[in-house]
N, C-alpha and C positions, 0 to 999 in steps of 0.2 A: 373614458368614462363619460356617460351621458348625464350631464348635470341635472337636467330636468326630471330625472327619475328619482332623485334624492328626496327625502322628506325635508320639511322646512328646518327642523332642528339639526338634521345631519348637515345640510348646507351651511347653516349658521356656524356650526362647529368647524367646518372646513375653512370658512371665511376667516374666523378668528385665529385659526392655526396657520393661515397664510397659504393654504393649499390652492384655494380658489379666490380670485379677487371679486369684489362686488360688481365691477364693470363686466367681467367675464360671465358671471352668473346672469346678469341682466341681459347681456347680448344673447346668451343661449336661450333665455326665456322668450325674448322677442323673435328670434329665428324660429323657435317652435311654433309660436302663434302664427307667423307668416306662412309657415309650411302647412299647418293643420287646420287653422280656424275657418278656412273656406268650406271645410266639411261640416263643422259643428256650429258655427255662428255664435260663439260664446261672447264675443266682444262687440260692444257698440262703438267704443272709442279706445284706440291704443295710443298711449302717451309716450311714444318712443323717444323723442328728443328730451322731453322732461325727465323721463326715467333714467336715461344715460347720464344726464347732467347731475341728477340727484345721486346716482351711483358713485360718481367721483367724490361728491361732498361727503357721503356716508363713509366711503373708504378712508378718507382723510380723518374723519372722526374716530374710526376704529383704530387706525394707526396711531392716533394720539392718545388712545386708551380711554376715550370719553364714553364709549358704548360697551365697555367690557361686561356690564351687568345686564345688558339687554339681550334676551334669549333669541330674538329674531332679527337682529341688526344685519342689514345688507341683503335680506331675503326678499326677492321680488314677489309681490302679491297683487291682487286686484279687488275692486269693490263693486258691489251692485250699484246700478246707475240711478238709485234714488237717494244717494248720500252726497251732500254738496261738497264739491271740490273747487276751490277758488280758481277762477279763470279757466276751468276746463268744463267741457260740456257735461251737463247733468240733465238727462232727458226723461227719466222714468220710462224709457222706451215708448214715448208718446209723441205724436206729431205736434201737440200743443206746446211742448217744451223742447222742440227740436233745435232751437237756437239759444237755449238758456245756459249762460255761464255765470254761476253764483259769484258774488263778491266776497264770500267767506267760506271757510272750511267747516264741515261737521266736526263735532267734538271728537268722534272716533278717528277722523282723519288727522286731527292735531295730535292725538295720542300715538297713532301709528308713526307719524313723522318724528315725534320726539323719541320714539324707540328705534329709529333708524330703518324703518321699512321703506321699500322701494315700490311705490304705487305705479303699476305698469299699465293700468287701464280701467275702464268702466264696463261692467258686464250686463249682458242682455237679461231681460226680465219680462214677465207679463206686465202689460201696460198698467202703470200705477199700482203694481203688485196685485192686480185683480185677475186671478186665474191660478190654475194648478198644473199647467203644462208648458208655460212659456210660449204658447201659440198666439197669445193676444198682443204680442209685441208689434209695434209699428215697423220694426226692422226685420220682421220675419222670425220664424220659430228657431229656437236652438235645438240641435239634434243630440240624442243620447250617444255618448262615445262607445257604449257597449253594442249598440245597434242603431244606426242612423235612421231607421224606419220608425223608431220609437221616440217618445218625448223624454226629456230629462226631468220632468216634474216642474213644479213652479210654486211661488212666483220667482224664486231664486234659482231658476234652471240654469242660467248662464254661470252663476257662481259655483254650482255643484259640478256641472259639466266641465268647466275649466280646470277644476282640480283633478277630475277623473282623466281628462285628456292630457294632463301634464302641461297645461297652458298657464298654470299658476301654482305656486307652492302651497298657498292657502288663500282663502278669500273671505270677505265679509258679505253676509246676506242679511235680510230682514225677515222676521217671522211674525205674521199677523194671525194666521190660523194653521200654521204648519209649513210655512214657506221656506224654512231652512231644512227642517227634518224630512219632509216628503221628497224633495229633489235629492237630498243626500241618500235616502233609501234607494231611489230609482237609479242613481249613478254609482252606487257602491262605495260611497265615501262617508265621512263622519261629520256631523253637524250638531252644534249645541245652541239651543234656545235658552238664554239665561232667565232667571227670575225677573219679572217686570220691575224696572227701576234700577237694575244692576248696571246697565250700560246706558249712557246718555243718548237720548233721542234728538238732541239739538243738532239740526242740520240734516235730519232724516225727513224727506218729503213725505208727509203723513198720508196714510190710507185710513186707518182707524186708530186714533191716538191712544185709546185705553187698552189696545191689544198689541200694537206694534212693539217689537223689540229686535235690536241688532244682535247678531251673533256670528261666530266663525264657522267655516267649513274647511276641512283639511283631510289628509289621507289617513290620519290615525288620531287617536285620542290625545296623545301627548302634544302634537302640533296644535290641535284645537284648544287645549288647555293653556298652552303658552300664549296663543293669540287672545284668548279670553282674559287672561291676566293683564295684558297690555291695554285692552279697551275698557275694562271695568273701572268703576269708581264714581263717586259722587260728583255731580256737575251742577253748579248753582244756576246755570243757564237752562236747566231742565227741571221744572217744578215737580216732576214725578220721580226724579232721581233720588235714590236712597243711600245714605251713608252707613254701610254696615261695618266699616272699619277693618274688614278682613277679606282680602282677595287673593290669598296665597293658595290658589287651586292646585298648583303643582305638588303640594303636600299630600294630595289625595291620590297621586299616581302610585298606588300600592297594590300589589297583587295579593289581596287578602279580603275575602268576603265571609270569613267564618263568623257565624252568628248573625249575619245581616238578614233581616226579615224582608222578604220580597213577596208582594201580592200581585196576583193576576186577576183582573176583573173578568168574570165569566162572559160578560157581554163582548169582551175584546176578542174572544176566541170562538165565538159562536157563528150564527147565521151571517152570511155575506162576506166571510173571510175566505180567500182562496186557500184551497187545501194544502198546496205546497208551501204557502206562506205560513199557515198554521203549524205545519210540521216543523219548519225551521225555527219558529218562535218557541215551540215547546221543547225542541232539542237544546236551544240556547238556555232555557230555564233549567233544564236537566244538568247542563254543564255547570251552571252557577250553584246548583244544589249539590253536585258532586264535589265542588270546591268548598263546601261548608255553609252555604246560605240556607236559610229556612224558606222554602217556597210553598205558598198556599194559593188556592183560588178563593175568590170572595165575590159577593154581589155588590154592584154599584150602578143601579139602574138609572140614576138621574142623568148620567152622561148620554142616554138615548135622546135627550132633548137638546143636546149641544148644537147640532147642525142648524136647526131653525133659529135658536137663540143667537148663535154667532152671526148668521147672515142678516138678521134684523139689525143687530147692534152695529156690525161692521158697515153695512150699507147706509145706515143712518149717519154714522160719523163720516163716512166717505162723502156723502151728499153735502155735509157741512164743510168739510176740509177742501173739497175740490171747487167750491164756489169762488175761490180766489182766482181761478184761472178763467179770466174773462176777456182777454185780448186787449186790456187797457194798460196794465202795469208792466208785464213782461211776457215772454213767450210768443207763440203764434198769434197773428191777428188776420182775420179775413180781409181780402183786398177789396171786395165789393160790398158796401153797406150804406144804409141810409138812417143815420141816427144811432144813439147809444144802445137802445134795445136790440137793434139789428146787429150791432157789433157783437153783443153777448150771444145772441141766438146763433148767428152764422159761425162765429169763432168756435163755439162749443160743438156745434153740429159737425164742422169740418175737422176740428182738432182732436176730439175724443173718439176712441174706437167703440165698437158695439158693446163689449162686455162692461166697459166703464160707464157708458150711458145706461145700461140695464141696471147696474147697482146704484147709480145716482138716482134713478127714477124710483127704485124700490125704497131707497133711503128717504127721499122726499115724501113718498106716500106714507110710510110708517111714522113719520114725524108730523104729518098734517093733522089739522084739527079734526077730531072725531075718530081718528085711528091711533093717536099717540098712546092712549091707555090700552087699547085692544092689542097692540103689537109691541111697541117699543118698551113701554112700562112693564109689560108682562115678560119680555125678554130679559130685562134687568133683574126681575125677580128670579127667573130661572138661572141666570148667571150667579146670583147669590146662593141659590140652592146647590149648584154645581160646586161652588167653592166649599160649602159646608160638607158636601159629600166627600170631597178630597181631604178636608181637614179630619173628618171621621176616619177615613182610611189610613191617614198618616199618624193617627194616634196608636195604630197597631203595626203599621209597616214602615220600613225605612225607604223603600223604593217600590214603585209600581212598574210592572213589566208588561209589555204587549207589542203588537206589531206597529210599525210606523204608518203603513198604508195597507188597505185591504187586498191589494194585488201588486204585482211588479209593474214596470213601466208599460203604459198603454201605447198603442200604435198612434202615430201622428194623424190627427183628424178624427180619431175614434170617439172622443167625447165633446169636441168643440161645438157640435150642432145640438148637443143635449146638455144645457147648463145644469139641470138638476142632477144628472148622473155625475157631472164634474164636481159639483158641490159635495156629493156624498162620498167622494174620494178622500175628503178631509175628516172623515168620521172619527179617527183615532187621535187626531192632533188638535182640533179646535178647542176641546175642553181645557187643555193645558193653558191656552191663551186666555180663556174666559176666567180661569182661576189664578192667572198670573204666575204659574209655576215654572220651574226649570225642567228641561227635558233634553235628552240626547238621542240621536239616531246613529247607529253604527251597523256595518254589514254583518250578517249572521248566516248567509248562505246564498245559494243560487237556485233558480227554478229550472225546469226542463228546457226552457228556451234560451238558457244561458244569461238570464238577466238577474241582477242583484236583488236580495231581499234584505230589508232593514229591520233591526230590532230597536224598539223605543223603550227608554228607561226614564221614568218621571220621578222627580223628587219633591219634597215639601218646600215651602217658601225659603229661599236662600239655602237650600239643601244641595247646592251644586256638588259639594264634596262627596256626598253619598252616591250620586249617579256617576260621577267621574270614577270613583273607586270600583263600582260594579262594572262599568263599561271597560275600564282598563283591565280588570281581572279577566273578563270574558275575552277581550282582545288578545290576551297572551296565549289563548288556546288555538288561535288561527292566524294564518299569514294574510297580509294585505294582497289582494288579487287585482292586477291591472286589467283594464279592458283588453279584449283580444285584438282590437284594432291597433293598439299601441305596443303589444308584446313583441319583443325582439328588435325593436327599432333603436 
């Protein structure tokens, strides 16, 4: 039996039954990474010694009956390299943080460790989560396991590709404008972006604080939901964290959508959408309709303004958040400088990549005197209108259905030289972040090139159970498909 082909919950069950030890599972996962990751470049850091030592500790806890209620105890997983791990490199895939080892853990890391997770490494990403392809990483691009000539999506490309390539049973990514859902779509896996405030952002190195949210990526809906339950919950260290008092998402793993009202915005299936993607999305909608859901198309034109509003707000917040990286307190510092201003200038020039510099400059511009009202303030008004548009839609529908991305995975290098084209690839995902809503992406088909197509389901605020129920019901109609590069191994 190849342990790495199991789902996270299947492995957890076998560990608890004594069929597989935690050390055995961890060693199998590390060997898989050593064998395959030179092809895919999913990992920035592999914590081999730490993971094996942790595996022994967790096995002892399981044997003592202390983790019997933890659904993912002993399961190796990995996290995106923008979440702080005490004493382990946390680089945001940037030169400027290439030597940074945080003195504390992110809240999600604390929650994972309390649940008996084995954190096996830190995953590649677009530098500071700025990108849609994982090509802006200082450590080189991650490759898509379905076809190494194609990107895995971004910015959580390493997190999605690691799951698809069976280099992790599940992972955590972060989603600012689609960075969990779009790579999940490109890599043929499942990813959940929770409602803003559901998962603590404490210890997540910020890109855009009002939009960032941590969420899980896994091979199926059940694994994703199990991980989401572990990391959700109020955290007093995060002022945007919300105490809903209810995080039993596994209750929604029910194959029943009878009477559920599902809306499809006409703009989501119109101009600019690849025809093969459109056909797969409409087939998925038909499947849910045949299972008893009420499916309708409706107009929601305000989302047409989501891309410009998102990039103004995100760039403005990034410009503010990244000002802390100055070569003085931590991280990279230029070797040749003359005075404090020179330290700032040279450190940032040498430490940040081109895409990060571009977004910081846009952010500084839209926040500057004379342009604040013309751009930033106007973007905030559009954000409020987008939220109102979704609120109106959810007064009629339980779930909104559409594509995750306008196309399947692009070829490496195809969009990197055209930032605007890259930004437009987020057209179906950014509005969810602007409105603070939950959404899930899961596989719904393949295109003629053999690349996965992702279905996106969007819910109302704290409506995770609705999208989970719809996703789980759809998932029951199709088998999980592994990338052809790993079939038969």
